[in-house]
SELOZA-838696 format. One line per field, with one value per residue (C-alpha): residue number from 0; residue in three letters; x, y negated, z negated. Coordinates in Angstrom, 3 decimals. Layout:
! residues N
num	c(NUM / ...)
residu	c(ALA / ...)
X	c(X / ...)
Y	c(Y / ...)
Z	c(Z / ...)
This chain:
! residues 77
num	c(0 / 1 / 2 / 3 / 4 / 5 / 6 / 7 / 8 / 9 / 10 / 11 / 12 / 13 / 14 / 15 / 16 / 17 / 18 / 19 / 20 / 21 / 22 / 23 / 24 / 25 / 26 / 27 / 28 / 29 / 30 / 31 / 32 / 33 / 34 / 35 / 36 / 37 / 38 / 39 / 40 / 41 / 42 / 43 / 44 / 45 / 46 / 47 / 48 / 49 / 50 / 51 / 52 / 53 / 54 / 55 / 56 / 57 / 58 / 59 / 60 / 61 / 62 / 63 / 64 / 65 / 66 / 67 / 68 / 69 / 70 / 71 / 72 / 73 / 74 / 75 / 76)
residu	c(MET / GLY / PHE / PHE / THR / GLU / LEU / LEU / LEU / LEU / PRO / LEU / ALA / PRO / VAL / ARG / GLY / VAL / ALA / TRP / VAL / GLY / GLU / LYS / ILE / ALA / ASP / GLN / VAL / ASP / HIS / GLN / MET / ASN / ASP / PRO / ALA / VAL / ILE / ARG / ALA / GLN / ILE / ASP / GLU / LEU / ASP / ALA / ALA / PHE / GLU / ARG / GLY / GLU / ILE / THR / GLU / ALA / ASP / ARG / ASP / GLU / GLN / GLN / GLU / VAL / LEU / LEU / GLN / ARG / LEU / VAL / GLY / GLY / GLY / GLY / ALA)
X	c(-57.004 / -56.960 / -57.851 / -60.834 / -61.080 / -61.547 / -63.866 / -66.589 / -65.270 / -66.193 / -69.434 / -69.267 / -66.202 / -69.582 / -69.796 / -66.126 / -65.335 / -68.264 / -66.899 / -63.112 / -65.322 / -66.621 / -62.818 / -61.800 / -65.023 / -64.221 / -61.240 / -62.020 / -64.265 / -61.603 / -58.937 / -61.643 / -62.407 / -58.899 / -57.460 / -55.538 / -54.723 / -58.653 / -59.308 / -57.189 / -58.733 / -63.065 / -61.492 / -60.291 / -63.322 / -65.746 / -63.631 / -63.988 / -67.757 / -68.605 / -66.275 / -68.595 / -71.944 / -73.094 / -73.302 / -72.850 / -69.890 / -71.330 / -71.851 / -68.809 / -67.056 / -69.209 / -68.226 / -64.809 / -64.764 / -65.937 / -63.176 / -60.410 / -62.205 / -61.529 / -57.897 / -56.445 / -57.941 / -61.183 / -63.699 / -66.414 / -69.134)
Y	c(-42.427 / -45.976 / -45.741 / -44.017 / -46.139 / -49.275 / -47.369 / -47.405 / -50.955 / -52.624 / -53.711 / -55.016 / -57.548 / -60.225 / -60.395 / -60.355 / -62.838 / -65.144 / -64.332 / -65.297 / -68.437 / -69.383 / -68.604 / -71.233 / -73.563 / -73.121 / -73.726 / -76.652 / -78.031 / -77.174 / -79.522 / -82.430 / -81.707 / -81.498 / -83.467 / -86.538 / -88.753 / -87.775 / -88.783 / -91.676 / -93.145 / -92.030 / -94.488 / -97.727 / -97.325 / -97.368 / -100.661 / -102.315 / -101.137 / -102.963 / -105.707 / -105.812 / -106.206 / -102.725 / -100.878 / -102.319 / -102.369 / -99.306 / -97.319 / -97.668 / -96.941 / -94.037 / -92.400 / -93.009 / -91.849 / -88.303 / -88.840 / -89.267 / -86.043 / -84.193 / -85.979 / -85.150 / -81.477 / -81.249 / -80.916 / -83.127 / -81.796)
Z	c(-123.814 / -123.513 / -120.117 / -121.631 / -125.086 / -122.596 / -120.666 / -122.705 / -124.665 / -121.230 / -121.859 / -125.263 / -123.149 / -123.455 / -126.664 / -127.654 / -125.159 / -127.244 / -130.334 / -129.557 / -128.526 / -132.224 / -133.239 / -131.064 / -131.634 / -135.706 / -135.104 / -133.894 / -136.151 / -138.876 / -137.530 / -136.896 / -140.580 / -142.104 / -139.575 / -142.200 / -139.188 / -138.089 / -141.646 / -141.361 / -138.480 / -139.258 / -142.146 / -140.172 / -138.452 / -142.290 / -142.721 / -138.712 / -139.013 / -142.546 / -140.739 / -138.210 / -141.074 / -138.988 / -142.847 / -146.449 / -148.744 / -151.654 / -147.527 / -146.512 / -150.662 / -150.670 / -147.355 / -147.555 / -150.854 / -148.866 / -146.398 / -149.365 / -151.175 / -147.959 / -147.425 / -150.755 / -149.591 / -152.286 / -149.733 / -150.596 / -148.537)
């Protein structure tokens, strides 16, 4: 029975592969969006950009607020 089931489902293998890749991408995005170390690094980069004069204080504060909300679990996006 298992052999025939696998044989019948063989044409769906590419679909299952694409679904698996999609899950892995979603996992990586979730990690990037919610990992405290990544968020802290983004906050540090905002501070550095402000110090270099690339963004205004208001822009830095606004973006930091979004990052801090993600850090405490509030979502932010």
